[in-house]
LUMVOGU-951337 format. One record per residue: x, y, z of N, C-alpha, C in turn. Coordinates in pm, whole numbers, padded with zeros to 5 digits, always signed. Each point is the difference from the previous one (the first is absolute). Layout:
REM LUMVOGU-951337
XYZXYZXYZ ...
***
This chain:
REM LUMVOGU-951337
+00104-00113+00008-00078+00123-00001+00037+00107+00004 +00110+00028+00081+00132+00092-00009+00055+00025-00118 +00074-00107-00106-00005-00017-00124-00086+00092-00110 -00135-00025-00001-00061+00102-00040-00077+00123+00011 +00037+00011+00127-00007+00141+00051+00136+00069-00051 +00110-00081+00040+00116+00094-00062+00012-00006-00168 -00040-00102-00068-00026+00014-00144-00097+00158-00053 -00115+00009+00083-00088+00085+00016+00049+00148-00017 +00103+00001+00086+00025+00119+00034+00098+00046-00097 +00080-00099-00059+00118+00034-00083-00087+00025-00133 -00113-00071-00053-00085+00028-00108-00021+00188+00032 -00074+00020+00077-00074+00114+00041+00124+00104+00017 +00136+00000+00038+00074+00121-00002+00034-00070-00167 +00025-00029-00056+00037-00033-00172-00078+00068-00113 -00141+00027+00055-00109+00083-00044-00014+00127+00032 +00061+00014+00150-00012+00153-00013+00152+00040-00066 +00111-00067+00016+00117+00041-00121-00034+00050-00123 -00074-00097-00070-00055-00002-00175-00064+00119+00024 -00137+00054+00088-00009+00142+00010+00041+00059+00006 +00081-00015+00082+00089+00142+00031+00088+00022-00141 +00059-00074-00053+00082-00003-00096-00124+00046-00147 -00087-00024+00001-00079+00018-00087-00048+00184-00017 -00034+00031+00141-00040+00121-00004+00137+00088+00011 +00124-00041+00017+00100+00097-00060+00053-00018-00135 -00024-00052-00032+00014-00039-00170-00080+00114-00049 -00173-00040+00072-00110+00070-00085+00037+00192+00031 +00058+00023+00112+00055+00124+00041+00096+00033-00080 +00102-00047-00068+00096+00016-00049-00045+00030-00127 -00047-00085-00046-00057+00038-00141-00124+00110-00033 -00084+00052+00127-00034+00120-00019+00054+00119+00043 +00114-00018+00057+00093+00103-00006+00139+00026-00114 -00023-00109-00083+00053-00014-00118-00088+00085-00114 -00102-00045-00008-00085+00066-00084-00045+00132+00019 +00014+00027+00138-00028+00165+00034+00094+00125-00016 +00140-00041-00081+00091+00078-00037+00037+00003-00156 +00078+00051-00038+00013+00060-00120+00135-00016-00053 +00060+00015-00097+00127+00025-00073-00002+00091-00108 +00095+00093-00031+00072+00095-00080+00077-00120-00138 -00017-00011-00093+00100-00029-00102+00004+00087-00125 +00099+00014-00056+00009+00032-00146+00159+00011-00016 +00025+00062-00101+00140+00011-00078+00034+00176+00001 +00136+00020+00054+00073+00127+00008+00108+00006-00138 -00093+00102-00047+00112+00037-00130+00090+00159+00003 +00082-00045-00038+00082+00154-00005-00032+00089-00124 +00018+00117-00033-00002+00060-00146+00053-00054-00099 -00084+00013-00094+00053-00131-00130-00057-00148+00022 -00042-00017+00044-00122-00122+00047+00135-00133+00083 +00134+00055+00020+00094-00109+00070-00079-00044+00110 +00022-00123+00118-00073-00024+00087+00118+00004+00122 -00069+00097+00120+00092-00025+00096-00009-00041+00092 +00126-00128+00011+00025-00121+00096+00038+00094+00095 -00005-00072+00114+00010+00063+00139-00081+00130+00056 -00079+00042-00089-00094+00118+00031-00075-00069+00138 +00003+00117+00097-00031-00023+00126-00171+00082-00024 -00098-00118+00029-00130+00087-00004-00095+00005+00138 -00007+00130+00031-00009+00004+00151-00184+00061+00002 -00079-00088+00090-00162+00055-00026-00020+00041+00157 -00012+00108+00043-00024+00098+00111-00198-00034-00003 -00043-00070+00103-00136-00009+00051-00034+00131+00099 -00135+00003-00014-00085+00081+00104+00077+00043+00144 +00073-00121+00049+00043-00013+00101+00146+00064+00042 +00036+00025-00133+00143+00056-00044+00084-00154+00057 -00049-00118-00041+00094-00123+00018+00066+00007-00172 +00101-00033+00041+00095-00019-00174+00018-00110-00039 -00053-00073-00117+00028-00106-00037+00045-00033-00103 +00090-00081-00039+00098+00008-00106+00072-00106-00061 -00011+00000-00150+00018-00094-00091+00161+00042-00111 +00084-00126+00012+00059+00034-00145+00022-00035-00100 +00027+00066-00112+00010-00051-00118+00076-00113-00072 -00032-00120-00021+00073-00120-00112+00052+00043-00083 +00065-00061-00062+00103-00002-00088-00081+00033-00159 -00130-00014+00012-00095+00012-00141-00094+00145+00057 +00077+00067+00135-00061+00108+00024-00151+00024+00046 -00038-00132+00047-00142-00046+00079+00009+00011+00166 -00113+00069+00046+00001-00022+00145-00069-00025+00051 -00052-00017+00136-00108-00044+00089+00020+00040+00114 -00102+00087+00048-00025+00015+00144-00090-00096+00032 +00021-00041+00087-00087-00112+00064-00074+00055+00151 -00076-00128+00010-00081-00009+00162-00031+00177+00025 -00127+00064-00095-00013+00161+00028-00133-00027+00060 -00014+00065+00080-00125-00002+00036-00101+00115-00081 -00166-00040-00035-00044+00045-00109+00026+00175+00041 -00024+00093-00129-00001+00122+00044+00090+00095-00093 +00013+00140+00003+00093+00062-00080+00163-00032+00040 +00030+00071-00098+00167-00032+00045+00052+00108-00082 +00112+00073+00067+00118+00122-00100+00091-00082-00059 -00002-00030-00108+00108-00063-00071+00165+00055-00038 +00096-00034-00019+00083+00096-00009+00140-00067-00020 +00053+00067-00095+00133-00088-00077+00089+00106+00023 +00136-00027+00028+00096+00109+00023+00167-00093-00091 +00026+00079-00093+00124-00076-00072+00089+00133-00069 +00149-00029+00076+00064+00137-00051-00003-00028-00182 -00017+00117-00015+00049+00028-00138-00138+00032-00036 -00138-00020+00033-00104+00013-00049-00089+00086+00097 -00122+00069-00087-00098+00062+00078-00050-00086+00147 -00008+00034+00113-00093-00094+00130-00142-00008-00075 -00022-00167+00039-00173-00001-00052-00093-00028+00136 -00089+00101-00033-00107-00025+00118-00104+00014-00062 -00114-00080+00056-00107-00022-00008-00133-00049+00106 -00087+00120+00026-00081-00015+00123-00142-00132-00004 -00024-00021+00077-00139-00086+00021-00049-00081-00113 +00123-00091+00021-00008-00109-00101-00059-00102+00077 -00101-00039-00032-00089-00120+00030-00002-00118-00014 +00025-00068+00144+00034-00146-00017-00100-00070+00064 -00050-00111-00028-00135-00089+00029+00020-00114+00059 -00073-00042+00073-00004-00143+00092+00020-00087-00093 +00029-00076-00052-00043-00119-00129+00140-00049-00009 -00036-00117-00068+00135-00083-00014+00072+00051-00103 -00017+00080-00039+00063+00045-00186+00054+00150+00019 +00126-00006+00039+00061+00110+00011-00019+00113-00070 +00036+00130+00005-00070+00109-00079+00123+00056-00052 -00031+00017-00200+00098+00007-00063+00043+00189-00015 +00089+00001+00057+00067+00165-00034+00118+00012-00063 +00023+00001-00126+00108+00039-00055+00008+00140+00018 +00153+00036+00017+00086+00103+00021+00102+00049-00093 -00019+00102-00062+00083+00073-00131+00039+00106+00080 +00177+00005+00037+00071+00082+00028+00039+00122-00105 +00008+00135+00026+00013+00098-00106+00130+00042+00025 +00070+00105-00127+00137+00022+00027-00012+00125+00104 +00092+00016+00094+00071+00091+00034+00025+00126-00015 +00080+00039+00059+00070+00156-00083+00143-00067-00057 +00051-00090+00028+00124-00047-00093-00055-00055-00146 -00088-00015-00044-00068-00088-00096+00073-00099-00020 +00041-00094+00082+00050-00110-00107+00165+00007+00012 +00093+00142+00061+00154+00016-00046+00053-00133+00038 +00107-00015-00082+00067-00133-00004+00066+00033+00155 -00025-00107+00096+00102+00017+00105-00089+00027+00114 -00086+00116-00021-00121+00042+00101-00112-00095-00045 -00025-00105-00060-00148-00065-00041+00033-00107+00099 -00159-00080+00037+00001-00136+00088+00090-00072-00012 +00016-00023-00161+00172-00087+00033+00101+00029-00022 +00024+00144+00016+00101+00063+00078+00036-00006+00119 -00105+00018+00097-00030-00025+00132+00031-00154+00012 -00066-00077-00056+00005-00163+00038+00134-00030-00037 +00093+00047-00081+00124-00016+00002+00082+00031+00109 -00038+00096+00038+00070+00079+00138-00012-00132+00104 -00136-00023+00005-00044-00097+00129+00079-00102+00014 +00030-00042-00150+00061-00150-00036+00157+00011+00025 +00053+00155+00055+00134+00014+00041+00019+00015+00117 -00070-00016+00102-00047-00033+00138+00058-00086+00033 +00096+00007+00092+00059-00117+00063+00076+00029+00142 -00115+00030+00086+00053+00058+00136+00123-00123+00061 +00091+00086+00051+00106-00120+00095-00071-00036+00155 +00048-00103+00038-00077-00036+00082+00115-00009+00137 -00047+00091+00134+00094-00011+00108-00064+00090+00084 +00086-00032+00110-00086+00131+00137-00001+00105-00040 -00071+00118+00097-00012+00110-00029+00152+00060+00027 +00039+00098-00089+00130+00052+00039-00005+00156+00064 +00078+00004+00082+00018+00151+00102+00090+00041+00033 -00009+00128+00011+00109+00132+00012+00056-00029+00145 +00157+00094+00020+00065-00011+00115-00061+00002+00149 -00146+00071-00003-00067+00036+00092-00087-00128+00016 +00002-00113-00093-00116-00099+00016-00127+00025-00033 +00029+00119-00073-00191+00017-00069-00013-00083-00144 -00121-00018-00053+00019-00058-00114+00038+00090-00118 +00073-00057-00086+00080+00062-00090-00112+00015-00189 -00049+00068+00026-00074+00038-00136+00049+00015-00142 +00163+00037+00031+00049+00055-00138-00008-00119-00108 -00012+00032-00118+00029-00038-00097-00105-00017-00125 -00017-00084-00118-00068+00116-00119-00127-00155+00026 -00089+00079-00005-00122-00113+00012-00093+00014-00176 -00055-00111-00020-00098-00002-00110-00166+00083+00085 -00042+00050-00106-00150+00073+00015-00060-00088+00089 -00053+00039+00132-00076-00069+00080-00135-00018-00112 -00014-00116+00095-00179-00066-00098-00044-00007+00150 -00166+00056-00055-00063-00036+00117-00089-00128+00066 +00023-00059+00112-00013-00089+00045-00144-00006+00060 -00006+00123+00069-00190+00021+00073-00044+00087-00033 -00080+00040-00105-00018+00146-00047-00109+00086+00118 -00069-00042+00053-00068+00055+00100-00098+00019-00055 -00083+00129+00053-00174+00020-00056-00023+00164+00028 +00068+00055-00097+00036+00159-00017-00157+00017-00044 -00060+00133+00091-00133+00008-00062-00012+00151+00015 +00020+00073-00143+00041+00074-00076-00109+00098+00045 -00027+00132+00026-00094+00114+00017-00106+00010-00191 -00094+00081+00034-00005+00008-00159+00069+00090+00000 +00089+00091+00045+00034+00105-00078+00130-00078-00061 +00062-00106+00078+00139-00053-00034-00058-00078-00143 -00097-00036-00002-00027-00106-00108-00053+00105-00108 -00015+00112+00019-00050+00067-00142+00142+00066-00039 +00039+00038+00073+00133+00055-00069+00099-00101-00054 -00008-00151+00040+00111-00082-00022-00082-00044-00188 -00130-00024-00004-00039-00007-00142-00003+00103-00075 -00015+00094+00035+00032+00147-00073+00174-00033-00069 +00085-00014+00099+00155+00000-00076-00005-00143-00084 -00035-00104+00047-00022-00122-00093-00070+00041-00120 -00131+00055-00014-00049+00031-00118+00071+00072-00108 +00091+00115+00068+00079+00096-00055+00149-00049-00046 +00018-00130-00004+00103-00098-00041+00126+00064+00112 -00063+00057+00137+00126-00015+00083+00088+00148-00086 -00028+00118-00063+00086+00065-00102+00028+00081+00127 -00057+00004+00102+00084+00118+00121+00079-00079+00097 +00004-00121-00012+00132-00028+00116+00110+00063+00009 +00055-00008+00136+00123+00063-00026+00090-00044-00027 +00019-00131-00027+00092-00061-00066+00018+00016-00191 -00083+00038+00006-00010+00061-00159+00074+00095-00028 +00039+00098+00134+00062+00099-00048+00121+00017+00123 +00045-00126-00045+00118-00052+00086+00029+00064+00171 -00146-00004+00018+00015+00005+00169-00031-00112+00063 +00033-00031+00124-00045-00116+00085-00118-00061-00059 +00035-00180+00074-00109-00073-00046-00102+00021+00147 -00089-00079-00007-00140-00039+00107+00105-00011+00151 -00062+00036+00103+00031-00011+00116+00034-00159+00027 -00092-00089-00018+00004-00118+00013+00087-00110-00090 +00031+00065-00095+00085-00089-00134+00128-00049+00020 +00065-00058-00024+00128-00083+00079+00045-00091-00160 +00146+00021-00042+00045-00088-00100-00009+00085-00121 +00060-00101-00125+00047-00169+00000+00071-00044+00075 +00085+00131+00068+00083-00069+00092+00024+00085+00129 +00045+00017+00099+00004+00039+00144+00139+00021+00068 +00017+00063+00078+00147-00018+00071+00009+00072+00103 +00048-00058+00109-00003+00080+00126+00137-00013+00014 +00074+00138+00049+00162-00008+00092-00064+00059+00142 +00045-00125+00073-00041+00079+00105+00120-00005+00119 -00013+00119+00027+00120+00044+00136-00079+00019+00120 +00084+00036+00134-00063+00006+00112-00080+00102+00013 -00001+00146-00055-00059+00074-00004-00130+00050-00076 +00018-00082-00119-00115+00034-00123+00041-00100-00115 -00094-00021-00078-00038-00141-00105-00039+00052-00134 +00108-00027-00052-00054+00121-00163-00099-00129-00077 -00117+00041-00062-00098-00090-00079+00047+00031-00122 +00059-00093-00096-00019+00072-00204-00090-00074+00000 -00066+00038-00097-00093-00101-00123+00008+00033-00142 +00044-00061-00066+00021-00031-00113-00132+00044-00112 +00047+00089-00067-00094+00007-00147-00090+00104+00083 +00037+00106+00070-00012+00108+00068+00085+00137+00015 -00086+00104-00023+00054+00125+00008-00008+00117+00109 +00067+00004+00116+00170-00013-00006-00003-00184+00065 -00098-00045+00079+00007-00105+00019+00075-00036+00123 +00032+00110+00081+00026-00052+00144-00008+00052+00096 -00002-00025+00150-00073+00060+00131+00058-00044+00058 +00009+00059+00168+00043-00019+00107-00044-00028+00111 -00005-00111+00071-00085-00060+00102+00113+00059+00129 -00050+00087+00056+00086+00069+00176-00049-00092+00081 +00123-00078+00062+00012-00075+00114+00031+00068+00142 +00015+00122-00025+00035+00070+00130-00087+00147-00001 -00135+00029-00018-00037+00138+00022-00152-00057-00036 -00086+00092+00060-00115-00014-00058-00053+00107-00105 -00149+00017-00014-00031+00065-00146+00021+00146+00082 +00071+00104-00140+00011+00131+00050-00113+00070+00073 -00017+00084+00062-00132+00065+00068-00052+00075-00121 +00064+00081-00088-00079+00070-00117+00001-00096-00105 -00133-00061-00034+00030-00095-00113+00052+00059-00122 +00085-00077-00080+00050+00014-00134-00028-00083-00116 -00098+00054-00063-00049-00116-00102+00126-00057-00096 -00009-00157-00022+00068-00069-00111-00066-00060-00051 +00050-00023-00103-00018-00098-00153-00034-00155+00039 +00109-00036+00159+00018-00153+00043-00076+00033+00183 -00019+00115+00008-00039+00023+00091+00100-00010+00141 -00007+00053+00161+00144+00010+00057-00060-00141+00075 +00147-00084+00021+00004-00129+00051+00099+00017+00110 -00060-00088+00086+00103-00031+00135-00062-00141+00041 +00113-00048+00080-00063-00137+00027+00074-00009+00125 -00066-00140+00073+00069-00084+00105+00029-00143+00032 +00035-00020+00095+00009-00155-00004-00076-00038+00088 -00085-00093-00024-00090-00111+00078+00022-00137-00013 +00122-00032+00098+00037-00137-00034+00103+00028-00114 -00038-00129-00089+00064-00045-00119-00057+00083-00118 -00125+00094+00049-00081+00072-00144+00060+00168+00022 +00013+00036-00104+00002+00139-00055-00128+00051-00014 -00096+00105+00076-00116+00054+00000+00081+00140-00078 -00058+00051-00119+00003+00124-00092-00140+00073+00006 +00026+00087+00065-00154+00114-00017+00056+00107-00095 -00101+00005-00056+00018+00104-00121-00116+00095-00015 +00020+00114+00009-00080+00122+00026+00032+00103-00120 -00063+00126-00004+00063+00099-00119+00004-00020-00120 -00130-00033-00070+00044-00032-00139-00052+00138-00068 +00062-00012-00133-00030+00143-00060-00122-00011-00049 -00130+00075-00075-00081-00023-00071-00004-00054-00100 +00082-00008-00102+00047+00010-00155-00014-00222+00017 +00052+00000+00083+00043-00169-00028-00131-00094+00043 +00014-00096-00088-00116-00104-00019-00002-00177+00135 -00085-00007+00013-00003-00078+00129+00047-00143-00059 -00043-00029-00101+00065-00104-00036-00066-00041-00167 +00106-00120-00032-00065-00051-00140-00148+00015-00089 -00059-00023+00107-00140+00027-00027-00058+00141-00013 +00048+00061+00031+00005+00173-00042-00080+00059+00082 -00007-00070+00140-00066+00077+00108+00082+00094+00044 -00132+00111+00059+00112+00151+00006+00038+00005+00197 +00017+00076+00050+00035+00022+00165-00051+00106+00043 -00024+00041+00108-00009+00098+00109+00121+00039+00057 +00005+00138+00026+00104+00052+00149+00000-00078+00126 -00068-00099+00002-00041-00091+00117+00030-00156-00043 +00087-00020-00087+00047-00128-00012+00127-00068+00086 +00004-00080+00028+00075-00054+00110+00030-00141-00010 +00160-00051-00058-00017-00130-00001+00094-00050+00090 -00015-00140+00026+00105-00030+00078-00015-00166-00073 +00171-00028+00006+00060-00108-00033+00085-00056+00079 -00035-00138+00002+00069-00079+00109+00101-00105-00104 +00108+00039+00021+00122-00135-00108+00070-00072+00151 -00035-00137-00048+00068-00075+00040+00032-00105-00101 +00180-00040+00020+00062-00106-00093-00006-00133+00054 -00042-00050-00034-00061-00136+00055+00116-00102-00006 +00021-00014-00123+00174-00066-00003+00104+00082-00110 +00036-00057-00032+00142+00076-00101-00037+00020-00125 -00118-00029-00066-00067-00029-00107-00114+00065-00028 -00081+00079+00094-00135+00022+00026+00010+00118+00070 -00089+00114-00020-00057+00140+00079-00129+00025-00018 -00069-00029+00144-00137+00002-00027-00004+00159+00080 -00157+00052-00050-00048+00120+00001-00148+00015+00020 +00009+00045+00162-00163+00024-00013-00038+00132-00005 -00106+00099-00065-00014+00100-00031-00137+00041+00039 -00015+00081+00097-00115+00082+00012-00028+00145-00021 -00062-00005-00103-00060+00204-00071-00103-00031+00112 +00005+00155+00027-00109+00086+00067-00046+00137-00069 -00098+00027-00075-00062+00146-00035-00120-00025-00010 -00058+00095+00119-00183+00004+00010-00026+00068-00182 +00092+00067-00079-00084+00056-00088-00011-00102-00095 +00069-00121-00009+00005-00106-00101-00018-00152+00007 +00003-00007+00141-00031-00132+00032-00112+00021+00123 -00118-00075+00029-00063-00040+00087+00041-00046+00120 +00119-00053+00021+00032-00080+00064+00152-00041+00011 +00123+00006+00121+00140-00042-00060-00022-00119-00092 +00100+00017-00098+00018-00124-00092+00150-00069+00018 -00019-00109+00067+00132-00075+00005+00037-00158-00091 +00087+00033-00065+00019-00127-00104+00190-00007+00018 +00043-00151-00077+00137-00059+00085+00039-00008-00171 +00136+00007-00002+00046-00022-00140+00117-00065+00065 +00071-00090-00089+00139-00071+00028+00095+00016-00106 +00155+00030+00002+00085+00027-00129+00122-00101+00062 +00035-00051-00118+00100-00100-00014+00114+00072-00050 +00151-00034+00066+00092+00030-00013+00048-00023-00158 +00091+00112-00037+00027-00002-00160+00164+00035+00019 +00078-00107+00058+00133-00015+00024+00096+00052-00133 -00012-00071-00097+00001+00048-00140+00019+00118-00053 -00132+00066+00046-00021+00104-00071+00034+00128+00052 +00011+00153-00072+00021+00109+00038-00089+00104-00024 -00041+00099+00027-00042+00130-00071+00052+00106-00030 +00001+00007-00150+00086+00084-00111-00062+00180+00065 +00061+00080-00059-00025+00104-00021-00143+00011-00074 -00083+00086+00044-00110+00081-00085-00042+00095-00011 +00029+00045-00117+00022+00133-00007-00201+00052-00095 -00064+00087+00030-00149+00023-00044+00032+00153-00021 +00052+00067-00139+00038+00150+00027-00133+00055-00088 -00061-00119-00133-00026+00120-00127-00136-00108-00055 -00097-00002+00055-00122-00095-00066-00011+00029-00083 +00037-00046-00176-00054+00061-00112-00173-00008-00046 -00025-00131+00097-00166-00047-00034-00037+00095+00055 -00004+00138+00065-00098+00055+00055-00123+00084-00080 +00038+00016-00123-00070+00038-00116-00134-00097+00008 +00074-00122-00005-00120-00095-00087-00091-00032+00152 +00028+00022+00087-00107-00038+00118-00062+00083+00039 -00145-00037-00109-00110+00116+00019-00135-00057+00076 +00039-00106+00057-00152-00069+00038-00106-00043-00062 -00099+00021+00065-00106-00014-00050-00098+00091+00025 
***
């Protein structure tokens, strides 16, 4: 009799286990069917596929989902809750792509969304087109090893670095004013860009090569393909009591452990904020946190504050790789003979 009772209990437990498994499978199937995906092909100007392009989809909750294009240019951003997404792609050498409110349905079939990238200001100039940038990336071979240090034990940031790559873009919330100014500048073919007139590039732009020369009292930062292309980070003073407006801003740094914290203020009105043509106001304040994680990598976390153009502070992260075989050559911009042809639209 005891054996019969034991058998009945075993069968009951087995049934319960099977029931729970069935419920779990049903819940999983329902969860999967309640989500969608974006898929499609990313193409460069002239129809060439953009292998390796990273496609970002930002939802209403500001969560960013990503997918990477394969060798055929096909991408998939999977496991998306149904709703509207802002889709973006940024590739050096072409105009940044953004399409707002792309709808994703909760169905078993992904939403097909093709992405056609357009020419930027360089118009596929040899060496400054996506293939040129890709060739540069293929040359990246950062060395391995521990973080080098100066005689006083601080991390040594000195060296030539490749253009930093954004690894965490953050969620900038541009004000209507900033969006309007940026849209007007893009629509006008950026003809009023300071760089067109041999003036410094955007505040947040770096590269294609960057060099740091570090001493105890200051660090000199040199940026390739810019005019004049250098500014100093002072380590032994604060900001001047009377603001002195500068193209690169006034930069003072301090060490927090192994991280160099650089505070930048007092930017001249004429300089643009970023490569996407956003403006700034006299309230612009940038904090850069540099950490040399090892011999071959320099990580920077940036926080940008400006209530006139950003609804809240924007924090993003980028990483540069050491370029030990590269050097920054002299760059002179003295006579842009194309000015007469930059008529905008």
